[in-house]
RODO-2510 file (C-alpha; in nm, 4 decimals, decimal comma):
residues 428
     n   res          X          Y          Z
     1     x    11,8003    -6,1104     0,4020
     2     x    11,7389    -5,8369     0,1423
     3     x    11,4548    -5,6136     0,2487
     4     x    11,2030    -5,5003    -0,0104
     5     x    11,0793    -5,1430    -0,0112
     6     x    10,7655    -5,0919     0,1895
     7     x    10,4403    -5,1248    -0,0029
     8     x    10,0779    -5,1307     0,1073
     9     x    10,0165    -5,4647    -0,0629
    10     x     9,9829    -5,7535     0,1804
    11     x    10,0631    -6,0400    -0,0573
    12     x    10,4129    -5,9483    -0,1793
    13     x    10,4711    -5,9204    -0,5528
    14     x    10,6011    -5,9995    -0,8023
    15     x    10,5883    -6,3764    -0,8027
    16     x    10,9313    -6,3954    -0,9692
    17     x    11,0947    -6,2594    -0,6505
    18     x    11,2018    -6,5500    -0,4230
    19     x    10,9642    -6,5924    -0,1316
    20     x    11,2419    -6,5755     0,1259
    21     x    11,3100    -6,2177     0,0121
    22     x    10,9556    -6,1151     0,1020
    23     x    10,9940    -5,9065     0,4174
    24     x    10,6607    -6,0081     0,5710
    25     x    10,6985    -6,3786     0,5017
    26     x    11,0634    -6,3858     0,6126
    27     x    10,9628    -6,2342     0,9471
    28     x    10,6819    -6,4865     0,9929
    29     x    10,9036    -6,7763     0,8857
    30     x    11,1923    -6,6766     1,1101
    31     x    10,9718    -6,6233     1,4126
    32     x    10,7907    -6,9510     1,3662
    33     x    11,1159    -7,1432     1,3222
    34     x    11,2271    -7,0226     1,6650
    35     x    10,8782    -7,0857     1,8056
    36     x    10,8717    -7,4417     1,6717
    37     x    11,2118    -7,5098     1,8252
    38     x    11,0820    -7,3860     2,1590
    39     x    10,7778    -7,6122     2,1319
    40     x    10,9982    -7,9174     2,0675
    41     x    11,2132    -7,8295     2,3685
    42     x    10,9067    -7,8107     2,5943
    43     x    10,7728    -8,1318     2,4383
    44     x    11,0606    -8,3137     2,6086
    45     x    11,0919    -8,0949     2,9179
    46     x    10,7238    -8,1051     3,0256
    47     x    10,6931    -8,4850     3,0684
    48     x    11,0410    -8,5005     3,2215
    49     x    10,9444    -8,2308     3,4721
    50     x    10,6347    -8,4305     3,5649
    51     x    10,8213    -8,7614     3,5827
    52     x    11,1390    -8,6605     3,7654
    53     x    11,0728    -8,3451     3,9654
    54     x    10,7044    -8,4011     4,0445
    55     x    10,7205    -8,7856     4,0523
    56     x    10,4001    -8,8261     3,8509
    57     x    10,2599    -9,1696     3,7668
    58     x    10,2301    -9,2996     3,4100
    59     x     9,8615    -9,2041     3,4005
    60     x     9,9303    -8,8581     3,5408
    61     x    10,1932    -8,7992     3,2721
    62     x     9,9513    -8,9167     3,0021
    63     x     9,7063    -8,6482     3,1166
    64     x     9,9553    -8,3874     2,9968
    65     x     9,9153    -8,5116     2,6377
    66     x     9,5402    -8,5196     2,6836
    67     x     9,5335    -8,1574     2,8047
    68     x     9,7616    -8,0515     2,5190
    69     x     9,5196    -8,1747     2,2509
    70     x     9,1847    -8,1258     2,4247
    71     x     9,1658    -7,7501     2,3419
    72     x     9,1490    -7,8340     1,9701
    73     x     8,8242    -8,0202     2,0355
    74     x     8,6786    -7,7521     2,2637
    75     x     8,7983    -7,4231     2,1177
    76     x     8,8781    -7,4643     1,7460
    77     x     8,5387    -7,3462     1,6186
    78     x     8,5195    -7,0343     1,8404
    79     x     8,8827    -6,9616     1,7491
    80     x     8,7837    -6,9554     1,3825
    81     x     8,5229    -6,6858     1,4464
    82     x     8,7723    -6,4784     1,6438
    83     x     9,0384    -6,5106     1,3727
    84     x     8,7899    -6,3891     1,1099
    85     x     8,6659    -6,0938     1,3178
    86     x     8,9824    -5,9307     1,4506
    87     x     9,3347    -5,8527     1,3322
    88     x     9,5057    -6,1897     1,3080
    89     x     9,8549    -6,0535     1,3582
    90     x     9,7593    -5,8847     1,6865
    91     x     9,5785    -6,1995     1,8010
    92     x     9,8945    -6,4041     1,7381
    93     x    10,1063    -6,1542     1,9318
    94     x     9,8704    -6,1761     2,2313
    95     x     9,8874    -6,5576     2,2160
    96     x    10,2687    -6,5477     2,2121
    97     x    10,2822    -6,3090     2,5082
    98     x    10,0453    -6,5261     2,7143
    99     x    10,2371    -6,8442     2,6305
   100     x    10,5664    -6,6706     2,7121
   101     x    10,4272    -6,5696     3,0523
   102     x    10,3079    -6,9234     3,1229
   103     x    10,6450    -7,0773     3,0323
   104     x    10,8434    -6,8258     3,2361
   105     x    10,6183    -6,8877     3,5357
   106     x    10,7291    -7,2521     3,5646
   107     x    11,0937    -7,1945     3,6660
   108     x    10,9922    -6,8981     3,8842
   109     x    10,7292    -7,1013     4,0706
   110     x    10,9789    -7,3880     4,1008
   111     x    11,2416    -7,1540     4,2508
   112     x    10,9792    -7,0366     4,5024
   113     x    10,9153    -7,4000     4,5980
   114     x    10,5467    -7,4019     4,4966
   115     x    10,5556    -7,6046     4,1744
   116     x    10,2944    -7,8807     4,1708
   117     x    10,1488    -8,1221     3,9181
   118     x     9,8200    -7,9321     3,9199
   119     x     9,9992    -7,6080     3,8346
   120     x    10,1706    -7,7853     3,5451
   121     x     9,8281    -7,9084     3,4256
   122     x     9,6977    -7,5501     3,4319
   123     x     9,9963    -7,4199     3,2346
   124     x     9,9662    -7,6939     2,9722
   125     x     9,5879    -7,6586     2,9410
   126     x     9,5774    -7,2787     2,9215
   127     x     9,8789    -7,2780     2,6903
   128     x     9,6957    -7,5245     2,4674
   129     x     9,3989    -7,2885     2,4330
   130     x     9,6220    -7,0036     2,3146
   131     x     9,8089    -7,2416     2,0836
   132     x     9,4775    -7,3229     1,9135
   133     x     9,4018    -6,9515     1,8725
   134     x     9,7501    -6,8889     1,7368
   135     x     9,7449    -7,1766     1,4866
   136     x     9,4032    -7,0873     1,3459
   137     x     9,5077    -6,7239     1,2975
   138     x     9,8459    -6,8221     1,1560
   139     x     9,7041    -7,0623     0,8948
   140     x     9,4596    -6,7920     0,7898
   141     x     9,7245    -6,5178     0,7729
   142     x     9,9803    -6,7120     0,5690
   143     x     9,7981    -6,6874     0,2306
   144     x     9,7920    -6,3065     0,2566
   145     x    10,1678    -6,2908     0,3109
   146     x    10,2625    -6,5412     0,0418
   147     x    10,0012    -6,4756    -0,2272
   148     x     9,8035    -6,7480    -0,4088
   149     x    10,0838    -6,8328    -0,6532
   150     x    10,3347    -6,9158    -0,3792
   151     x    10,1248    -7,1054    -0,1258
   152     x    10,2976    -7,4402    -0,1867
   153     x    10,6407    -7,2804    -0,1459
   154     x    10,5308    -7,0976     0,1700
   155     x    10,3805    -7,4065     0,3312
   156     x    10,6891    -7,6082     0,2332
   157     x    10,9182    -7,3650     0,4128
   158     x    10,7033    -7,3740     0,7262
   159     x    10,7012    -7,7567     0,7243
   160     x    11,0794    -7,7584     0,6810
   161     x    11,1084    -7,5423     0,9923
   162     x    10,8890    -7,7870     1,1828
   163     x    11,0998    -8,0841     1,0715
   164     x    11,4213    -7,8993     1,1553
   165     x    11,2848    -7,8283     1,5040
   166     x    11,1858    -8,1929     1,5408
   167     x    11,5372    -8,2956     1,4374
   168     x    11,7334    -8,0751     1,6787
   169     x    11,4770    -7,9824     1,9469
   170     x    11,5013    -8,2985     2,1616
   171     x    11,8832    -8,2804     2,1552
   172     x    11,8831    -7,9134     2,2563
   173     x    11,6304    -7,9902     2,5291
   174     x    11,8456    -8,2715     2,6687
   175     x    12,1523    -8,0463     2,6664
   176     x    11,9708    -7,7634     2,8465
   177     x    11,8181    -7,9968     3,1040
   178     x    12,1639    -8,1345     3,1830
   179     x    12,3116    -7,7850     3,1964
   180     x    12,0579    -7,5848     3,3992
   181     x    11,7937    -7,8332     3,5217
   182     x    11,4496    -7,9294     3,3953
   183     x    11,2458    -7,6378     3,5326
   184     x    11,4994    -7,3740     3,4251
   185     x    11,4848    -7,5065     3,0683
   186     x    11,1500    -7,3294     3,0277
   187     x    11,3281    -6,9930     3,0216
   188     x    11,4290    -7,0901     2,6664
   189     x    11,0628    -7,1449     2,5753
   190     x    10,9776    -6,8003     2,7054
   191     x    11,2520    -6,6507     2,4895
   192     x    11,1234    -6,8432     2,1844
   193     x    10,7717    -6,7020     2,2231
   194     x    10,9189    -6,3544     2,2768
   195     x    11,1106    -6,3792     1,9478
   196     x    10,7927    -6,4930     1,7712
   197     x    10,5964    -6,1981     1,9124
   198     x    10,8674    -5,9495     1,8130
   199     x    10,8864    -6,0746     1,4534
   200     x    10,5083    -6,0593     1,4230
   201     x    10,5186    -5,7028     1,5532
   202     x    10,7529    -5,6081     1,2684
   203     x    10,5163    -5,7383     1,0001
   204     x    10,3240    -5,4639     0,8235
   205     x     9,9581    -5,4393     0,9159
   206     x     9,7191    -5,6541     0,7140
   207     x     9,3648    -5,5304     0,6549
   208     x     9,1410    -5,6142     0,9468
   209     x     8,9809    -5,9516     0,8857
   210     x     8,6049    -5,9422     0,9269
   211     x     8,3396    -6,2088     0,9078
   212     x     8,1071    -6,1871     0,6118
   213     x     7,7801    -6,0084     0,6733
   214     x     7,4414    -6,1296     0,5723
   215     x     7,2780    -5,9896     0,2607
   216     x     7,0699    -5,7464     0,4607
   217     x     7,3822    -5,6021     0,6227
   218     x     7,3475    -5,7748     0,9605
   219     x     7,5974    -6,0140     1,1111
   220     x     7,5442    -6,3878     1,0801
   221     x     7,4075    -6,5397     1,4068
   222     x     7,6853    -6,6772     1,6279
   223     x     7,5756    -7,0412     1,6075
   224     x     7,5464    -7,0279     1,2291
   225     x     7,8811    -6,8505     1,2055
   226     x     8,0478    -7,1144     1,4213
   227     x     7,9369    -7,3935     1,1859
   228     x     7,9854    -7,1958     0,8655
   229     x     8,3298    -7,3459     0,8122
   230     x     8,1894    -7,6984     0,8396
   231     x     7,9164    -7,6078     0,5936
   232     x     8,1727    -7,4815     0,3434
   233     x     8,3712    -7,8072     0,3730
   234     x     8,0587    -8,0200     0,3285
   235     x     7,9724    -7,8312     0,0107
   236     x     8,3155    -7,9014    -0,1422
   237     x     8,3636    -8,2754    -0,2129
   238     x     8,7412    -8,2414    -0,2450
   239     x     8,7771    -8,0638     0,0898
   240     x     8,5522    -8,3233     0,2503
   241     x     8,7714    -8,6015     0,1104
   242     x     9,0872    -8,4301     0,2347
   243     x     8,9329    -8,3882     0,5802
   244     x     8,8320    -8,7563     0,5944
   245     x     9,1809    -8,8591     0,4832
   246     x     9,3566    -8,6367     0,7374
   247     x     9,1286    -8,7414     1,0222
   248     x     9,1691    -9,1139     0,9534
   249     x     9,5453    -9,0797     0,9211
   250     x     9,5729    -8,8778     1,2443
   251     x     9,3684    -9,1368     1,4330
   252     x     9,5942    -9,4292     1,3412
   253     x     9,9174    -9,2291     1,3551
   254     x     9,8514    -9,1236     1,7138
   255     x     9,7583    -9,4812     1,8013
   256     x    10,0988    -9,5849     1,6628
   257     x    10,2828    -9,3010     1,8341
   258     x    10,1360    -9,3918     2,1725
   259     x    10,3141    -9,7305     2,1705
   260     x    10,6174    -9,6876     1,9424
   261     x    10,8703    -9,5926     2,2123
   262     x    10,7546    -9,8900     2,4208
   263     x    10,7875   -10,1129     2,1103
   264     x    11,1399    -9,9878     2,0389
   265     x    11,2580   -10,0359     2,3969
   266     x    11,0761   -10,3501     2,5083
   267     x    11,0335   -10,5471     2,1862
   268     x    11,3383   -10,4363     1,9863
   269     x    11,5576   -10,3743     2,2952
   270     x    11,6807   -10,0439     2,1522
   271     x    11,9026    -9,8238     2,3662
   272     x    11,8128    -9,4654     2,4473
   273     x    12,0726    -9,3501     2,1921
   274     x    11,9259    -9,5740     1,9228
   275     x    11,5748    -9,4446     1,9921
   276     x    11,7047    -9,0919     1,9406
   277     x    11,8726    -9,1940     1,6138
   278     x    11,5502    -9,3519     1,4897
   279     x    11,3522    -9,0320     1,5400
   280     x    11,6288    -8,8180     1,3936
   281     x    11,6257    -9,0345     1,0795
   282     x    11,2501    -8,9825     1,0532
   283     x    11,2835    -8,6034     1,0588
   284     x    11,5256    -8,6166     0,7644
   285     x    11,2449    -8,7488     0,5436
   286     x    11,0308    -8,4441     0,6080
   287     x    11,3227    -8,2051     0,5579
   288     x    11,4146    -8,3614     0,2241
   289     x    11,0605    -8,3441     0,0900
   290     x    11,0108    -7,9888     0,2141
   291     x    11,3131    -7,8776     0,0134
   292     x    11,1696    -8,0108    -0,3152
   293     x    10,7957    -7,9867    -0,2482
   294     x    10,7440    -7,6976    -0,4890
   295     x    10,9192    -7,8765    -0,7753
   296     x    10,7419    -8,2045    -0,7043
   297     x    10,4081    -8,0277    -0,6951
   298     x    10,4669    -7,8603    -1,0310
   299     x    10,5936    -8,1812    -1,1937
   300     x    10,3188    -8,4111    -1,0636
   301     x    10,0406    -8,1514    -1,0542
   302     x     9,9339    -7,9260    -0,7678
   303     x     9,6111    -8,1237    -0,7130
   304     x     9,7281    -8,4726    -0,8126
   305     x    10,0227    -8,4606    -0,5722
   306     x     9,7801    -8,4690    -0,2764
   307     x     9,6695    -8,8277    -0,3353
   308     x    10,0106    -8,9343    -0,4667
   309     x    10,1724    -8,8187    -0,1406
   310     x     9,9294    -9,0310     0,0621
   311     x     9,9238    -9,3473    -0,1521
   312     x    10,2762    -9,4019    -0,2882
   313     x    10,4889    -9,4196     0,0350
   314     x    10,2426    -9,6599     0,2030
   315     x    10,4323    -9,9890     0,1438
   316     x    10,7375    -9,8473     0,3221
   317     x    10,5296    -9,8048     0,6393
   318     x    10,5433   -10,1841     0,6730
   319     x    10,9103   -10,1558     0,7693
   320     x    10,8037   -10,0307     1,1127
   321     x    10,6233   -10,3416     1,2445
   322     x    10,8705   -10,5592     1,0474
   323     x    11,1700   -10,4172     1,2383
   324     x    11,3824   -10,6566     1,4427
   325     x    11,6336   -10,6202     1,7298
   326     x    11,9889   -10,5099     1,6558
   327     x    12,0546   -10,3154     1,3378
   328     x    11,7042   -10,4107     1,2285
   329     x    11,5865   -10,1271     1,4530
   330     x    11,6898    -9,8901     1,1731
   331     x    11,4115   -10,0388     0,9584
   332     x    11,1728    -9,8642     1,1936
   333     x    11,3553    -9,5375     1,1303
   334     x    11,3340    -9,5848     0,7522
   335     x    10,9610    -9,6569     0,7715
   336     x    10,9147    -9,3534     0,9926
   337     x    11,1168    -9,1414     0,7471
   338     x    10,8854    -9,2499     0,4639
   339     x    10,5876    -9,1486     0,6725
   340     x    10,7512    -8,8164     0,7621
   341     x    10,8046    -8,7487     0,3917
   342     x    10,4405    -8,8339     0,3251
   343     x    10,3202    -8,6047     0,6035
   344     x    10,5380    -8,3202     0,4832
   345     x    10,4307    -8,3326     0,1184
   346     x    10,0653    -8,4057     0,1945
   347     x    10,0312    -8,1288     0,4535
   348     x    10,2057    -7,8771     0,2278
   349     x     9,9821    -7,9476    -0,0703
   350     x     9,6552    -8,0121     0,1161
   351     x     9,6910    -7,6932     0,3222
   352     x     9,7765    -7,5006     0,0071
   353     x     9,4643    -7,6361    -0,1655
   354     x     9,2429    -7,5360     0,1269
   355     x     9,3942    -7,1883     0,1452
   356     x     9,3695    -7,1495    -0,2329
   357     x     8,9979    -7,2196    -0,2744
   358     x     8,8595    -7,0777     0,0523
   359     x     8,7343    -6,7156     0,0419
   360     x     8,9531    -6,4940     0,2617
   361     x     8,6694    -6,3793     0,4957
   362     x     8,5879    -6,7455     0,5708
   363     x     8,9397    -6,8848     0,5988
   364     x     8,9646    -6,8699     0,9778
   365     x     8,6441    -7,0679     1,0282
   366     x     8,7350    -7,3272     0,7650
   367     x     9,0803    -7,3802     0,9191
   368     x     8,9174    -7,4051     1,2614
   369     x     8,6650    -7,6625     1,1383
   370     x     8,9474    -7,8721     0,9956
   371     x     9,1377    -7,8619     1,3240
   372     x     8,8257    -7,9377     1,5254
   373     x     8,7644    -8,2612     1,3349
   374     x     9,1091    -8,3909     1,2386
   375     x     9,2840    -8,2998     1,5653
   376     x     8,9829    -8,3745     1,7844
   377     x     9,0257    -8,7488     1,7187
   378     x     9,3809    -8,7532     1,8555
   379     x     9,2894    -8,8337     2,2206
   380     x     9,0711    -9,1221     2,0951
   381     x     9,3547    -9,2573     1,8805
   382     x     9,5910    -9,2541     2,1771
   383     x     9,3402    -9,4545     2,3822
   384     x     9,3004    -9,7062     2,0997
   385     x     9,6765    -9,7592     2,0691
   386     x     9,7131    -9,8260     2,4398
   387     x     9,4122   -10,0594     2,4518
   388     x     9,5122   -10,2645     2,1450
   389     x     9,8759   -10,2787     2,2571
   390     x     9,7678   -10,4232     2,5900
   391     x     9,5294   -10,6795     2,4402
   392     x     9,6885   -10,7813     2,1093
   393     x    10,0577   -10,7095     2,1618
   394     x    10,2715   -10,4224     2,0358
   395     x    10,3773   -10,5659     1,6985
   396     x    10,0243   -10,6701     1,6002
   397     x     9,8936   -10,3283     1,7011
   398     x    10,1598   -10,1600     1,4868
   399     x    10,0489   -10,3635     1,1835
   400     x     9,6915   -10,2458     1,2395
   401     x     9,8053    -9,8856     1,2772
   402     x    10,0249    -9,8676     0,9661
   403     x     9,7601   -10,0376     0,7516
   404     x     9,4983    -9,8014     0,8914
   405     x     9,7228    -9,5044     0,8139
   406     x     9,7742    -9,6187     0,4549
   407     x     9,4007    -9,6833     0,4132
   408     x     9,3393    -9,3100     0,4676
   409     x     9,4713    -9,2521     0,1143
   410     x     9,1551    -9,4132    -0,0267
   411     x     8,9540    -9,1013     0,0615
   412     x     9,1606    -8,8810    -0,1702
   413     x     9,2400    -9,1517    -0,4267
   414     x     8,8696    -9,2087    -0,4957
   415     x     8,7761    -8,8423    -0,5052
   416     x     8,7611    -8,5784    -0,7805
   417     x     9,1336    -8,5195    -0,7169
   418     x     9,2112    -8,8394    -0,9101
   419     x     9,0954    -8,6790    -1,2360
   420     x     9,2607    -8,3397    -1,1732
   421     x     9,6164    -8,2332    -1,2355
   422     x     9,6271    -7,8825    -1,0878
   423     x     9,4358    -7,6680    -0,8433
   424     x     9,1410    -7,4816    -0,9947
   425     x     9,1827    -7,1168    -1,0755
   426     x     9,0505    -6,8686    -0,8184
   427     x     8,6735    -6,8493    -0,8332
   428     x     8,6246    -7,1921    -0,9950
***
């Protein structure tokens, strides 16, 4: 990495310089790549720890997923206020240090012989709260580091890191669990959060983010400030359409995800190795799109690409419920890869649009409002998938889920985005 000379400007210039050569962004990107890998490792290790070491029941294991996502529903809006009032970089460092401490505590408590399922619940729940705080601050900090002209490129690189972590994380987790044991695997998560905190510490200070004051110079009342992000979204038809699209898609995607491993194993009789191959194939779709997202966005249009990304890959989703035993299992992987490509391109461009048009002092609260709504439905989607799978059968439920996911594109297809090619200029 070639380091640019220090400058007091937060959004690195000029635009012609490749984004990866921006010192601030490269530090954020590198730290988050390691952090994402750590998260994917724990995503496998946590349920395995509960299942094997702590002998938890199916319902008790499912509570871990519930506790992981519940903080988005409870704490997203307050997190937005905090991210707009204090230094976001320092907030992210604190979140990394707390999550590092929580992860390192698991193998230490296990070595002392005091590890219990309730302690694991506490670690997952508290860690989830600080993950919400971190993600709200991170999404609000990214536009300052990249600059408005390079938001799509910046978001594409972050999504590529997430897909890379999804591709290799489960394999690394399985290797570490076999090498050192399930509980000791969490030392690697602690190291990942430490690396993230150190890279954030090396980023130059950004100006302290502060919430907007009222016209008479006083601060907005707390309740009004907490809902200010929602009010901004409601006043912008395009943002409201994007939120409705994302929320609907998340609801049906989680319903699908809650039964897909059971479908692969029990209906398609896939081996453990084949299940791993299927999910690895899916991650390739996101990686491929992330590599060309900037070019696709410029060719199709930075606004138009949002609804194109949601609508065009939809027919390929049908390969998932159409999959059959044997080599037909790979049809599921191809359908999942199409969806991964959709998610990558849509998230890159939709997040870039939100970051582009939202005033900087309000960005934390708007990001928090988005998370509160579109991630708050995830526990409900998981319940729906399990209920429908039990009553209607796994294949029928998958058909409902993929059609429901594709239907989410209607919110952005029949919105002002359909008549736009590019994002509006700042201030429009």
